[in-house]
C-alpha positions in Angstrom: 6.8 -12.8 4.2 7.5 -9.1 5.1 7.7 -6.7 2.4 9.2 -3.3 3.1 9.7 -0.1 1.0 11.3 2.0 3.8 12.7 1.6 7.3 10.1 2.1 10.1 9.3 5.7 10.9 8.5 7.2 14.2 4.8 6.3 14.0 2.6 4.3 11.6 -0.9 2.7 11.4 -2.2 -0.6 10.3 -4.9 -1.2 7.8 -6.7 -4.4 7.9 -8.5 -6.3 5.3 -10.3 -9.1 7.2 -11.7 -12.3 5.7 -13.0 -15.6 7.1 -9.9 -17.1 9.1 -7.5 -14.8 7.6 -6.5 -11.1 7.2 -4.1 -8.7 5.2 -2.2 -6.4 7.4 -0.9 -3.3 5.7 1.3 -0.8 7.7 1.6 2.8 6.4 3.3 6.1 7.5 3.6 9.4 5.8 6.4 11.6 5.2 5.6 15.2 3.7 3.4 14.6 0.7 4.4 10.8 0.4 2.6 7.9 1.6 5.1 5.1 2.6 4.3 1.5 2.8 6.4 -0.1 5.5 5.0 -3.7 5.6 2.3 -6.0 4.2 1.5 -9.5 5.3 -1.1 -12.1 5.3 -1.9 -13.7 8.6 -4.0 -16.8 9.5 -6.6 -16.3 12.3 -7.5 -20.0 12.9 -6.0 -23.2 13.7 -6.1 -25.5 10.7 -8.1 -28.3 12.4 -11.0 -25.9 13.2 -14.0 -24.9 11.0 -13.6 -21.4 9.4 -17.4 -20.9 9.3 -19.0 -22.8 12.2 -22.1 -20.9 12.5 -23.1 -21.2 8.9 -22.0 -24.7 8.3 -20.8 -27.2 10.9 -23.0 -26.3 13.9 -26.2 -26.7 11.8 -25.7 -30.6 12.1 -24.5 -30.6 15.7 -26.0 -31.1 19.1 -26.4 -27.7 20.9 -23.5 -28.6 23.4 -21.1 -29.6 20.6 -22.2 -26.6 18.5 -21.3 -24.1 21.5 -18.0 -26.0 22.1 -16.9 -25.5 18.6 -17.7 -22.0 18.4 -15.8 -21.3 21.6 -12.8 -23.1 20.2 -12.9 -21.2 17.0 -13.2 -17.9 18.9 -10.4 -18.8 21.3 -8.1 -19.6 18.2 -9.1 -16.6 16.5 -8.5 -14.3 19.4 -5.0 -15.8 20.2 -3.9 -15.6 16.6 -5.1 -12.1 16.1 -3.3 -10.9 19.3 -0.2 -12.8 18.1 -0.2 -11.3 14.5 -0.6 -7.9 15.8 2.0 -8.3 18.5 4.5 -9.8 16.1 4.1 -7.0 13.6 4.5 -4.3 16.1 7.5 -5.8 17.6 9.2 -6.2 14.2 8.5 -2.4 13.4 9.7 -1.4 16.8 10.9 1.1 17.8 8.5 2.9 15.5 5.1 3.3 17.4 1.7 2.0 16.1 -1.0 4.9 16.3 -3.7 2.3 15.8 -5.4 0.1 13.4 -8.1 0.8 10.6 -10.7 -1.8 9.7 -14.0 -2.0 8.0 -17.2 -1.3 10.1 -18.1 -4.6 11.7 -20.6 -6.8 9.9 -22.9 -7.0 13.0 -23.2 -4.7 16.2 -22.4 -7.7 18.3 -22.5 -11.4 18.5 -25.4 -13.1 20.1 -24.7 -15.1 23.2 -25.6 -18.4 21.8 -25.4 -20.6 18.7 -29.3 -20.8 18.9 -29.8 -17.1 18.7 -27.5 -16.9 15.5 -29.4 -19.7 13.8 -32.7 -17.9 14.6 -32.0 -15.0 12.3 -30.7 -15.6 8.7 -29.3 -12.1 8.4 -27.2 -12.6 11.6 -26.2 -16.1 10.6 -24.8 -14.9 7.2 -22.6 -12.4 9.1 -21.8 -14.0 12.4 -18.8 -16.1 11.1 -17.1 -12.9 9.7 -17.9 -11.3 13.0 -15.8 -13.8 14.8 -12.5 -12.7 13.1 -13.4 -9.0 13.0 -14.1 -9.0 16.6 -10.9 -11.0 17.3 -8.9 -8.4 15.6 -10.4 -5.4 17.3 -10.2 -6.9 20.7 -6.5 -7.7 20.2 -5.9 -4.1 19.2 -7.7 -2.9 22.5 -5.6 -5.4 24.7 -2.4 -3.9 22.9 -3.6 -0.2 23.6 -4.1 0.5 20.0 -6.8 2.9 18.9 -9.5 1.4 16.4 -10.8 3.3 13.5 -13.6 2.0 11.4 -14.1 2.8 7.7 -16.6 1.7 5.1 -15.1 0.3 2.0 -17.1 2.5 -0.5 -15.7 5.9 0.9 -12.5 5.1 2.5 -10.4 6.3 -0.5 -12.3 9.5 -0.4 -11.7 9.9 3.2 -7.8 9.3 3.0 -7.6 11.5 0.1 -9.3 14.5 1.8 -7.2 13.8 4.8 -4.0 14.0 2.7 -5.2 16.9 0.7 -5.1 14.9 -2.7 -7.8 13.9 -5.2 -9.1 10.1 -5.1 -7.6 9.5 -8.4 -4.1 10.5 -7.6 -4.2 8.8 -4.2 -5.7 5.6 -5.7 -3.0 5.7 -8.3 -0.1 6.1 -6.1 -1.6 3.1 -3.7 -1.8 0.8 -6.8 1.6 1.5 -7.6 2.9 -0.1 -4.3 1.9 -3.6 -5.9 4.3 -3.2 -8.7 7.1 -2.1 -6.3 6.5 -5.0 -3.8 5.3 -7.6 -6.2 2.1 -9.5 -6.4 -0.4 -10.2 -4.9 -1.4 -6.6 -4.3 -5.2 -6.4 -4.8 -8.1 -4.0 -4.4 -8.7 -5.2 -0.7 -5.1 -4.2 0.1 -5.7 -0.9 -1.5 -8.6 -0.3 0.6 -6.8 -1.5 3.8 -3.9 0.9 2.8 -6.3 3.8 2.3 -7.8 3.1 5.8 -4.5 3.1 7.5 -3.7 6.4 5.9 -7.0 8.0 7.1 -6.5 6.6 10.6 -2.8 7.6 10.6 -3.6 11.3 9.7 -6.9 11.5 11.8 -5.3 10.0 14.9 -4.1 13.5 16.0 -7.8 15.0 15.8 -10.1 12.2 16.2 -10.6 9.8 19.1 -10.6 6.0 18.3 -13.9 4.6 17.2 -15.0 7.9 15.8 -14.3 7.2 12.2 -17.9 5.8 11.8 -19.9 5.2 8.5 -22.2 7.8 7.2 -25.5 7.8 8.8 -24.3 6.5 12.3 
């Protein structure tokens, strides 16, 4: 269900809180000293009959050919649904223009080419399923000509507050208040996504996409 606080403005950004097989999309704009929440929604990123965590569960007991096919099917479904979700949101907020998306730093630099390679490394296997959906969202954004801004969850509120010239405490209080206005659920992850969208929205004028990198990179 779409939840809106205001009519779409000229430009906005989308913050994403991604999970296995679903994600929260939070669309934000700014007006003067105010941050305005335009839309929030949960989107499903996988057809129901498919396994949400194929690398970590189902493919462990499958033949190599069957495992590769399952992963391909999951990726195809995730890619299609991610593009559909972003396209639908952008279409519903038109004629406002989306500046880009903000999403956490990817769990892996990239996905190995084969299931065998994933299974050979425990660290990679523990993160590979999440990478499917993260990659689907960022690739969909690129296909729609949207900039992609990355953030770290532990400092995104600080970055957003600095971008808006506010204290972290004041910004966090304001973002948490969105939940009482729109109704539940409005959880910590959505606040983080909202902060990411604000940071990307303000930074889009001065930073190129993919430059909002974590510390140390």
